[in-house]
Legacy VTK file of the C-alpha trace (Angstrom):
# vtk DataFile Version 3.0
C-alpha trace
ASCII
DATASET POLYDATA
POINTS 462 float
18.804 -47.279 -59.986
21.130 -44.313 -59.302
18.246 -41.831 -59.584
16.206 -43.930 -57.172
19.010 -43.842 -54.565
19.417 -40.082 -54.921
15.679 -39.620 -54.444
15.726 -41.834 -51.372
18.665 -39.913 -49.827
16.945 -36.587 -50.498
13.769 -37.801 -48.809
15.826 -39.111 -45.871
17.519 -35.713 -45.397
14.160 -33.939 -45.509
12.746 -36.407 -43.026
15.693 -35.885 -40.668
15.338 -32.085 -40.915
11.634 -32.414 -40.246
12.379 -34.683 -37.284
14.846 -32.207 -35.824
12.379 -29.344 -36.262
9.642 -31.386 -34.642
11.973 -32.235 -31.733
12.871 -28.566 -31.194
9.207 -27.553 -31.381
8.188 -30.334 -29.000
10.964 -29.405 -26.562
9.966 -25.743 -26.716
6.311 -26.679 -26.124
7.250 -28.822 -23.123
9.294 -25.958 -21.637
6.440 -23.478 -22.152
3.948 -25.900 -20.608
6.273 -26.481 -17.666
6.732 -22.747 -17.055
2.991 -22.145 -17.440
2.218 -24.952 -14.986
4.660 -23.569 -12.416
3.190 -20.083 -12.834
-0.419 -21.255 -12.491
0.411 -23.382 -9.444
1.985 -20.347 -7.805
-1.050 -18.172 -8.576
-3.339 -20.899 -7.232
-1.348 -21.029 -3.977
-1.384 -17.241 -3.656
-5.134 -17.092 -4.168
-5.641 -19.942 -1.741
-3.641 -18.069 0.909
-5.866 -15.012 0.415
-8.964 -17.171 0.712
-7.707 -18.654 3.966
-6.739 -15.227 5.332
-9.990 -13.494 4.426
-12.533 -16.332 4.400
-15.692 -14.933 5.980
-18.033 -17.863 5.424
-17.891 -19.315 8.944
-20.547 -18.900 11.614
-18.287 -16.315 13.251
-15.656 -14.746 11.013
-13.252 -11.822 10.944
-14.447 -9.297 8.359
-11.704 -8.067 5.982
-12.482 -4.367 6.345
-14.259 -2.268 8.959
-18.047 -2.350 8.596
-19.583 -1.641 6.099
-16.719 -1.111 3.633
-15.810 -3.270 0.619
-12.252 -1.947 0.152
-9.750 0.390 1.801
-7.542 3.215 0.581
-4.999 5.722 1.842
-3.645 8.672 -0.120
0.069 8.801 0.664
1.348 12.260 -0.279
5.059 13.044 -0.249
5.715 16.553 1.041
8.211 17.686 -1.625
6.474 20.266 -3.777
4.573 21.775 -0.855
6.869 24.725 -0.272
4.956 26.954 2.185
3.109 26.294 5.416
0.115 28.308 4.158
-0.196 26.075 1.099
-0.006 23.000 3.336
-2.751 24.325 5.612
-5.056 25.165 2.703
-4.594 21.689 1.191
-5.503 20.041 4.494
-8.380 22.369 5.222
-9.913 21.050 2.001
-8.963 17.422 2.647
-9.691 17.074 6.366
-12.596 19.415 7.061
-15.935 20.423 5.604
-15.248 24.096 6.068
-15.274 26.576 3.203
-11.919 26.925 1.461
-10.558 28.695 -1.600
-11.729 25.598 -3.511
-15.200 25.412 -2.007
-16.325 23.240 0.870
-13.821 20.635 2.038
-14.351 16.893 1.642
-13.798 15.898 5.290
-11.646 12.817 4.666
-8.945 11.297 6.868
-6.046 11.905 4.473
-2.593 12.331 5.953
0.664 13.860 4.817
4.406 13.724 5.408
7.243 15.910 6.606
10.972 16.447 6.266
13.312 17.615 8.971
15.763 19.173 6.495
14.987 20.669 3.079
15.578 23.743 0.979
12.661 26.153 0.596
12.374 25.161 -3.076
11.893 21.483 -2.164
9.456 21.569 0.747
8.580 23.466 3.875
10.567 21.638 6.567
10.920 21.389 10.336
14.287 23.122 10.532
13.845 26.375 8.637
13.942 30.144 8.958
10.170 30.151 9.529
9.315 29.021 13.096
5.706 28.426 12.022
6.855 25.372 10.050
7.913 23.413 13.142
4.799 24.471 15.064
2.462 23.256 12.311
4.380 19.999 11.758
4.258 19.201 15.490
0.539 19.981 15.675
-0.286 17.821 12.662
1.851 14.893 13.873
0.061 14.924 17.214
-3.339 15.051 15.505
-2.404 12.158 13.217
-2.715 14.108 9.964
1.040 14.024 9.416
1.675 10.311 9.725
4.939 9.575 7.963
8.497 10.818 7.609
9.590 11.409 4.027
13.205 10.526 4.806
15.080 13.076 6.887
14.933 15.308 3.836
17.385 16.930 1.485
20.614 17.756 3.290
23.669 17.386 1.024
26.081 16.648 3.909
23.677 14.425 5.890
25.311 12.223 8.536
24.241 10.104 11.491
24.524 13.188 13.730
21.682 14.817 11.801
19.448 11.798 12.429
20.312 11.843 16.145
19.471 15.558 16.338
16.176 15.088 14.486
15.026 12.152 16.633
15.987 13.974 19.832
13.917 16.981 18.740
10.882 14.890 17.784
11.016 12.761 20.931
11.331 15.727 23.282
8.241 17.253 21.664
6.181 14.059 21.873
6.070 13.646 18.091
5.914 10.010 16.987
5.325 8.520 13.544
5.739 4.870 12.583
5.971 5.135 8.769
9.061 5.988 6.695
9.000 6.765 2.953
12.246 7.050 0.978
12.732 10.292 -0.953
14.174 10.356 -4.497
17.738 9.036 -4.166
18.933 10.829 -1.005
21.758 9.240 0.949
19.641 8.570 4.065
17.161 6.369 2.175
16.731 2.799 3.412
16.202 1.163 0.028
19.131 -0.197 -1.986
17.907 -1.282 -5.404
15.330 1.441 -6.125
16.194 4.516 -4.070
19.931 3.875 -3.616
20.202 4.814 0.056
22.914 4.140 2.617
20.813 4.742 5.717
20.905 1.047 6.635
24.601 0.472 5.816
26.651 0.250 9.000
29.827 1.348 7.223
28.264 4.599 5.977
28.482 7.985 7.702
24.756 8.287 6.896
23.865 5.098 8.834
20.817 5.687 11.033
18.374 2.767 10.688
19.165 1.435 14.187
18.146 4.658 15.917
15.329 5.388 13.443
13.653 2.048 14.120
14.270 2.463 17.857
12.439 5.806 17.598
9.361 3.907 16.394
9.471 3.363 12.618
7.794 0.037 11.720
6.659 0.470 8.133
8.918 1.535 5.261
8.448 2.304 1.578
11.578 1.524 -0.408
10.512 2.681 -3.868
8.177 -0.087 -5.088
5.095 0.934 -7.058
2.445 -1.084 -8.874
-0.190 -0.277 -11.485
-2.420 -3.100 -10.206
-5.615 -1.798 -8.637
-6.177 -3.391 -5.233
-3.558 -5.169 -3.123
-3.994 -8.272 -0.925
-6.624 -9.603 -3.336
-6.791 -12.726 -5.545
-4.890 -12.609 -8.844
-7.099 -13.030 -11.914
-6.938 -12.025 -15.569
-8.674 -8.791 -14.591
-5.777 -7.986 -12.257
-3.811 -7.102 -15.383
-6.497 -6.399 -18.007
-7.905 -3.585 -15.833
-4.631 -1.693 -16.367
-5.549 -1.250 -20.034
-7.367 1.992 -20.857
-8.943 2.273 -24.324
-8.488 6.058 -24.211
-4.710 5.548 -24.144
-4.303 2.189 -25.909
-0.569 2.170 -26.645
0.744 3.465 -23.329
-1.680 1.532 -21.140
-0.957 -1.666 -23.085
2.745 -1.127 -22.387
1.927 -0.702 -18.694
-0.115 -3.895 -18.714
2.688 -5.883 -20.373
5.309 -4.465 -17.995
3.232 -5.240 -14.903
2.472 -8.760 -16.129
6.168 -9.247 -16.826
7.100 -8.153 -13.305
4.593 -10.647 -11.924
6.037 -13.506 -13.984
9.613 -12.585 -13.046
8.613 -12.456 -9.376
7.002 -15.893 -9.550
10.280 -17.288 -10.891
12.355 -15.753 -8.125
13.321 -12.211 -9.194
14.121 -10.351 -5.952
13.676 -6.839 -7.329
10.033 -7.507 -8.209
9.270 -9.878 -5.330
6.354 -7.741 -4.091
4.730 -8.102 -7.518
4.380 -11.858 -6.998
1.334 -11.794 -4.736
0.639 -8.040 -4.678
0.197 -8.205 -0.933
0.099 -4.750 0.611
2.893 -5.507 3.070
5.797 -7.928 3.373
8.486 -8.534 5.962
11.780 -7.128 4.666
15.323 -7.217 5.977
17.436 -4.067 5.865
21.139 -4.155 5.016
22.051 -4.097 8.734
19.893 -7.175 9.372
16.948 -5.429 11.037
13.464 -6.507 9.981
10.705 -4.077 9.041
7.388 -4.089 7.226
7.761 -2.911 3.638
4.666 -1.699 1.815
3.680 -1.241 -1.815
2.269 1.977 -3.286
-0.029 2.414 -6.286
0.076 4.655 -9.355
-1.706 3.606 -12.560
-1.288 6.814 -14.540
-1.384 5.928 -18.237
2.023 7.421 -19.034
3.690 4.919 -16.722
4.688 4.156 -13.141
5.439 7.227 -10.998
4.231 9.598 -13.734
0.915 10.289 -12.000
2.228 11.561 -8.677
1.101 15.203 -9.015
-1.918 17.198 -7.939
-3.439 17.251 -11.430
-2.717 13.644 -12.369
-4.096 12.296 -9.096
-7.524 12.788 -10.693
-6.777 9.940 -13.115
-5.241 7.696 -10.446
-8.324 7.879 -8.183
-10.894 8.172 -10.979
-14.302 6.505 -10.806
-12.908 3.769 -13.026
-10.193 3.000 -10.458
-12.618 3.119 -7.530
-15.044 0.706 -9.196
-12.246 -1.774 -9.856
-10.968 -1.402 -6.276
-14.399 -2.298 -4.904
-14.687 -5.210 -7.299
-11.265 -6.547 -6.259
-11.982 -6.012 -2.567
-8.418 -4.865 -1.953
-6.285 -2.434 -0.018
-4.543 0.433 -1.806
-2.013 3.111 -0.836
-1.917 5.810 -3.508
1.388 7.496 -4.324
1.216 11.240 -4.968
2.569 14.740 -4.268
-0.367 17.016 -3.499
1.950 20.018 -3.506
3.222 19.476 -7.054
0.699 21.888 -8.499
2.637 24.360 -10.655
0.359 23.484 -13.595
-2.817 24.105 -11.562
-4.884 27.262 -11.222
-5.755 26.382 -7.615
-3.914 24.784 -4.696
-5.456 21.412 -5.609
-6.162 20.832 -9.307
-9.828 21.315 -10.199
-10.189 17.842 -11.723
-8.662 16.332 -8.577
-11.110 18.266 -6.415
-13.896 16.523 -8.350
-12.195 13.129 -7.913
-11.780 13.726 -4.171
-15.482 14.603 -3.868
-16.298 11.322 -5.637
-14.010 9.536 -3.193
-15.764 11.211 -0.260
-19.090 9.960 -1.622
-17.717 6.394 -1.741
-16.636 6.741 1.871
-19.937 8.216 3.029
-21.903 5.478 1.234
-19.903 2.867 3.131
-18.095 1.523 0.071
-14.410 2.464 0.487
-12.730 2.955 3.845
-10.485 6.053 3.701
-7.846 6.664 6.345
-4.219 7.723 6.744
-1.311 5.575 5.576
-0.278 4.756 9.157
-3.803 3.841 10.225
-4.306 1.603 7.198
-0.994 -0.204 7.656
-1.621 -0.731 11.353
-5.131 -2.007 10.673
-3.751 -4.439 8.072
-1.081 -5.673 10.492
-3.410 -6.207 13.451
-6.040 -7.851 11.264
-3.496 -10.236 9.734
-1.885 -11.308 13.011
-4.921 -11.142 15.296
-5.154 -14.154 17.631
-8.798 -14.723 18.439
-11.318 -17.461 19.175
-14.988 -17.793 19.998
-17.428 -19.990 21.836
-21.196 -20.109 22.074
-22.871 -19.868 25.495
-26.673 -20.019 25.691
-27.042 -18.738 22.111
-24.613 -15.882 22.885
-21.388 -15.676 20.852
-18.393 -14.800 23.034
-15.339 -13.639 21.058
-11.991 -13.587 22.867
-9.019 -11.647 21.514
-5.814 -13.023 23.022
-3.337 -10.740 21.300
-1.613 -9.670 18.114
1.150 -12.112 17.126
3.484 -9.581 15.480
6.386 -11.607 13.997
8.696 -8.580 13.655
8.247 -6.318 16.677
6.823 -8.858 19.117
3.422 -10.070 20.276
1.262 -7.827 22.425
-2.191 -7.534 23.942
-3.928 -4.755 21.990
-5.841 -1.866 23.502
-9.325 -0.948 22.331
-7.734 1.903 20.364
-5.411 -0.597 18.644
-8.444 -2.604 17.535
-10.440 0.272 16.090
-12.420 -0.970 13.089
-11.946 -4.706 13.735
-15.258 -6.338 12.826
-16.632 -9.850 13.304
-19.473 -11.465 11.403
-21.901 -13.100 13.858
-25.264 -14.897 13.499
-27.046 -12.286 15.644
-25.566 -8.858 16.315
-27.576 -8.528 19.545
-26.187 -11.752 20.981
-22.454 -11.190 20.835
-19.715 -10.094 23.223
-16.030 -9.274 22.657
-13.337 -9.728 25.301
-9.759 -8.429 25.232
-7.268 -9.351 27.929
-10.034 -10.970 29.956
-12.215 -7.837 29.979
-15.406 -7.301 28.013
-15.419 -4.391 25.594
-18.417 -2.247 26.384
-20.374 -0.317 23.781
-19.347 -2.399 20.785
-21.104 -1.331 17.609
-23.820 -3.732 16.496
-24.213 -3.572 12.732
-27.185 -4.528 10.554
-26.647 -6.808 7.547
-24.082 -5.558 5.026
-23.923 -6.136 1.261
-23.273 -9.831 1.935
-26.434 -10.061 4.013
-24.538 -10.726 7.263
-24.796 -8.970 10.631
-21.665 -8.020 12.513
-20.160 -6.383 15.591
-17.335 -3.814 15.505
-14.841 -2.382 17.956
LINES 1 463
462 0 1 2 3 4 5 6 7 8 9 10 11 12 13 14 15 16 17 18 19 20 21 22 23 24 25 26 27 28 29 30 31 32 33 34 35 36 37 38 39 40 41 42 43 44 45 46 47 48 49 50 51 52 53 54 55 56 57 58 59 60 61 62 63 64 65 66 67 68 69 70 71 72 73 74 75 76 77 78 79 80 81 82 83 84 85 86 87 88 89 90 91 92 93 94 95 96 97 98 99 100 101 102 103 104 105 106 107 108 109 110 111 112 113 114 115 116 117 118 119 120 121 122 123 124 125 126 127 128 129 130 131 132 133 134 135 136 137 138 139 140 141 142 143 144 145 146 147 148 149 150 151 152 153 154 155 156 157 158 159 160 161 162 163 164 165 166 167 168 169 170 171 172 173 174 175 176 177 178 179 180 181 182 183 184 185 186 187 188 189 190 191 192 193 194 195 196 197 198 199 200 201 202 203 204 205 206 207 208 209 210 211 212 213 214 215 216 217 218 219 220 221 222 223 224 225 226 227 228 229 230 231 232 233 234 235 236 237 238 239 240 241 242 243 244 245 246 247 248 249 250 251 252 253 254 255 256 257 258 259 260 261 262 263 264 265 266 267 268 269 270 271 272 273 274 275 276 277 278 279 280 281 282 283 284 285 286 287 288 289 290 291 292 293 294 295 296 297 298 299 300 301 302 303 304 305 306 307 308 309 310 311 312 313 314 315 316 317 318 319 320 321 322 323 324 325 326 327 328 329 330 331 332 333 334 335 336 337 338 339 340 341 342 343 344 345 346 347 348 349 350 351 352 353 354 355 356 357 358 359 360 361 362 363 364 365 366 367 368 369 370 371 372 373 374 375 376 377 378 379 380 381 382 383 384 385 386 387 388 389 390 391 392 393 394 395 396 397 398 399 400 401 402 403 404 405 406 407 408 409 410 411 412 413 414 415 416 417 418 419 420 421 422 423 424 425 426 427 428 429 430 431 432 433 434 435 436 437 438 439 440 441 442 443 444 445 446 447 448 449 450 451 452 453 454 455 456 457 458 459 460 461
């Protein structure tokens, strides 16, 4: 009898332990399922928002990119590393023209660059320097649109608000306007807090300048956020992350894939630092420390050694490789590539030979009508006007009449765009020869009437 009781008690203890283990496992499973459900619901809502924003299935629809392109890209090159004006000019002769250069014939692409007002000669050629040619070239390139962003005010150890006032006064008096700001390293005048550790938007700092910098005309800012995901403002799928993996570099690229996926999950569950990794939209509305609102944008670098490791002349070849370009077209996304074209100390030529090849491949994609290539400012402005465009249409005697009422900019205010503002805006229509576009009550003359694109649809472009 005693042995029977002992056996029963032993079985009871085992059963209770098993029950507790089962309860813990069940609870853990429920938590995992709950988190997974929340994540998938968020991804579904993100993808649905992209579908609604870029749905082109209607009789008349706003095309995502200018005709006939499937995707869009800007190469956003920070000026540090480009130390002489002659080097700068040779780089842009190759990028922006089809003239003969020291590297052969140029590629003729609309690729911009940046500038600093203050910098040592070992950092970058800058506006204020002992060489008067620097300022002349910077002014000329700003006015032509090939310098399209300010890479902070530069590297000035004792930078204060007075330096910003002086710089803006100089630029304004010379008719030099840019609307894009990119933080530099960790200089005090940066506008980002958590990545680039700036005080430029802190009212209590002697380096405070964001009020006058935005008044000068800055609308778009980069505050240090980079992604390895190819193609922004596109639906999130398994391939969004699996395409980061590169079998040639299995360990490092797998780490990159896991890190990027982790940032996405953290963002979905409310992490502020990685908030832009939630939807991977190209642009978001951000609030600076002083309360001012701006448009913050995301940059791209998928170099296999990790984020920000590919931002040199030589490594740009990997970042814009054929593999990347094919995935970009497949995703149908925007992309702003982070680099330093002047960081070329390991190159035998001004632009690394392998990057020259990659840039020629990129030019071919542009010329074939696959990837739209333009400057960072142009791409951001196109994105903004496309996203907030207020338009409607009606049909009169088989003629489609499209009316553009304005751009409903939620940060800097609504406005009626000019024809120049609307450059590249394209509408799908049933018949390209029976369509008109009006802006501000006036018909746009000489709109471009496009034959069917890769979707088999005709369109009209401004």
